[in-house]
C-alpha positions in Angstrom: 0.0 0.0 0.0 1.2 3.5 -0.8 2.1 5.4 2.4 2.4 9.1 3.0 3.3 11.3 5.9 1.3 14.3 7.2 1.7 15.8 10.7 -1.4 16.1 12.9 -1.8 19.8 12.0 -2.7 18.8 8.5 -5.7 16.8 9.5 -9.1 18.6 9.9 -12.8 17.7 9.5 -12.3 14.2 8.1 -9.6 15.3 5.6 -5.9 15.6 5.4 -3.7 17.5 3.0 -0.3 16.6 1.8 2.6 19.1 1.3 4.4 19.8 -1.9 7.0 17.0 -1.6 4.4 14.3 -0.8 2.1 15.6 -3.5 4.9 15.4 -6.0 5.5 11.8 -5.0 1.8 10.9 -5.2 1.3 12.6 -8.5 4.5 12.3 -10.5 6.2 9.2 -9.0 3.4 6.9 -8.2 1.0 8.5 -10.7 -2.0 8.1 -8.5 -5.4 9.5 -9.4 -8.5 10.9 -7.7 -10.3 8.0 -6.1 -7.2 5.9 -5.4 -6.8 4.5 -1.8 -3.6 5.3 0.2 -2.5 5.3 3.8 -1.3 8.3 5.7 0.5 8.3 9.1 0.8 11.3 11.4 4.2 10.7 12.9 2.7 10.3 16.3 1.9 6.6 15.9 -1.6 6.9 14.2 -2.3 5.7 10.6 -5.3 6.2 8.4 -6.8 4.7 5.3 -7.6 7.6 2.9 -9.0 8.3 -0.6 -7.5 10.9 -2.9 -10.0 13.8 -3.4 -8.0 16.5 -5.2 -4.6 16.8 -6.8 -3.1 20.3 -7.2 0.4 21.6 -8.1 1.6 22.1 -4.6 -0.8 20.1 -2.5 -3.5 17.4 -2.6 -6.4 16.6 -0.4 -7.5 13.2 0.8 -10.6 12.1 2.7 -10.0 10.0 5.8 -12.1 6.8 5.8 -10.8 5.1 9.1 -8.0 4.7 11.5 -6.0 1.5 10.9 -3.2 -0.4 12.7 0.3 0.4 11.4 2.0 -2.6 9.8 5.0 -2.2 12.2 3.9 -1.7 15.8 6.0 0.3 18.2 8.4 -1.4 20.6 7.7 -1.5 24.3 11.2 -0.2 24.8 11.6 3.6 24.6 15.1 3.5 23.1 17.3 6.5 22.4 20.7 6.2 20.6 23.3 8.9 21.2 25.7 8.4 18.3 29.0 10.3 17.6 29.4 11.8 14.2 30.8 9.3 11.6 32.8 9.8 8.4 31.1 10.0 5.0 27.5 8.8 4.9 27.8 6.2 7.6 25.5 8.1 10.0 22.9 8.2 7.2 22.8 4.4 7.2 22.6 4.3 11.0 19.6 6.7 10.9 17.8 4.5 8.4 18.5 1.2 10.3 17.6 2.8 13.6 14.2 3.6 12.3 13.7 0.1 11.0 14.8 -1.3 14.4 12.2 0.8 16.3 14.5 3.4 17.9 12.4 6.4 19.2 15.1 9.1 19.3 18.6 9.7 17.9 21.1 12.2 19.3 24.0 13.1 17.0 27.1 14.0 19.1 30.6 15.3 18.9 33.2 13.9 21.3 37.0 14.2 22.1 38.1 11.7 19.4 35.4 12.6 16.8 37.4 13.6 13.7 34.4 14.8 11.7 34.0 18.5 11.4 30.7 19.8 12.9 30.1 22.2 10.0 26.8 22.4 8.0 24.9 21.1 11.0 21.5 22.4 9.9 21.7 20.8 6.5 22.9 17.5 7.8 20.2 17.4 10.5 17.5 18.1 7.8 18.9 15.3 5.7 18.8 12.8 8.6 15.2 13.8 9.3 14.3 13.3 5.6 16.0 9.9 5.7 14.1 9.0 8.9 10.8 10.0 7.3 11.4 7.9 4.2 12.5 4.9 6.3 9.4 5.2 8.3 7.2 5.2 5.2 9.0 2.1 3.9 9.2 0.0 7.1 5.6 0.4 8.2 6.0 2.5 11.4 3.6 5.3 12.0 5.8 7.1 14.5 8.7 9.3 13.4 12.0 8.8 15.1 13.0 12.1 16.7 16.4 13.5 15.7 18.0 16.1 17.9 20.3 18.9 16.8 24.0 18.1 17.1 25.2 18.1 20.7 28.5 17.7 22.6 28.9 14.4 24.5 29.3 15.9 27.9 26.2 18.1 27.3 24.1 15.0 26.6 25.4 13.4 29.8 24.5 16.4 31.8 20.9 16.6 30.4 18.0 15.5 32.5 16.4 12.6 30.5 13.9 11.4 33.1 14.3 9.8 36.5 13.6 6.2 35.4 15.9 6.2 32.3 18.8 3.7 32.2 21.9 5.2 30.6 24.5 2.9 29.0 27.9 3.8 27.5 29.2 1.1 25.1 33.0 0.9 25.2 35.7 -1.4 24.0 37.2 -1.4 27.5 36.4 -0.8 31.2 32.9 -2.1 31.0 30.8 -5.0 32.3 28.7 -7.5 30.3 25.1 -7.4 29.3 24.2 -9.5 32.3 24.9 -6.5 34.5 21.9 -4.7 33.1 18.5 -4.7 34.7 15.3 -4.9 32.7 14.1 -1.4 31.7 11.5 0.2 29.5 13.4 3.5 29.0 17.0 3.4 27.8 19.6 5.8 26.4 22.6 4.2 24.8 25.9 6.0 23.9 27.9 4.9 20.9 31.4 6.4 20.4 33.5 7.4 17.4 35.8 5.2 15.3 38.7 6.0 17.7 36.7 5.1 20.8 36.1 7.1 23.9 38.7 9.2 25.6 39.6 8.0 29.2 38.3 11.2 30.6 34.9 10.8 28.9 34.5 7.3 30.3 35.3 8.6 33.8 33.0 11.6 33.3 30.1 9.3 32.3 30.7 6.9 35.2 30.7 9.8 37.7 27.3 10.8 36.3 25.9 7.4 36.9 26.1 6.0 33.4 26.8 2.3 33.2 29.7 1.1 30.9 29.1 -2.1 28.9 31.6 -3.9 26.7 31.0 -6.4 23.9 32.8 -9.6 24.7 35.8 -9.7 22.4 34.1 -8.1 19.4 35.8 -5.1 17.7 33.3 -3.3 15.4 33.2 -0.2 13.3 31.1 2.5 14.9 28.3 2.3 12.5 28.2 -1.5 12.8 28.2 -1.2 16.6 25.3 1.3 16.6 23.1 -1.0 14.5 24.1 -4.1 16.4 23.5 -2.5 19.8 20.0 -1.3 18.8 19.2 -4.9 17.7 20.5 -6.5 20.9 18.7 -4.0 23.1 15.4 -4.5 21.3 15.9 -8.2 21.7 16.8 -8.0 25.4 14.4 -5.3 26.5 12.0 -4.6 23.6 9.8 -6.6 21.2 12.3 -8.4 19.0 12.1 -11.8 20.8 
């Protein structure tokens, strides 16, 4: 089924309108016509069956027929990934796979050993959000993964993320195994850069109450680690079991 995204503000009186980009996709790419059935999700977890009513140059209007269950339900685990900037387009792939794996929030970070320049932040963030939206359309979720603005590692550590959240720093050294983790429904996982964490960062996180976890003997690239960690955490604490 053809899926489109429209935020809640675009729903009114049993109808929903699609913006210019979504209209172009509906009209020029999929070549849909008036009367065709589509699905529209609002990014907050609700999806609707709709029928195309009007198609204009910059927007189109659809009538909402009923609310439906999204193909991909949300995980019981509220999972946030805090990922250090990666070279090239590696973080693009992490964003896409994080959406598919049911991550709710992604925080791009800088850190001591991050060797990627933090320039063009706004454009990169916009691109990651577009990638997340397209991945949401393709994988069947109805909730958009939130993507924060670029933040420094120590700033993220110092933020108040809720009293019940479990915070985990994945490191190649100085950590315990997964068996040390207690079951949780709200989790923030930190993934470092290609060069790993600086000793001072590990100490800073520990002093702030963040648990350090180490993969057995596995040495992974940062993008592989981010995707693997999301999978393991969904299996251990979420709905991938």
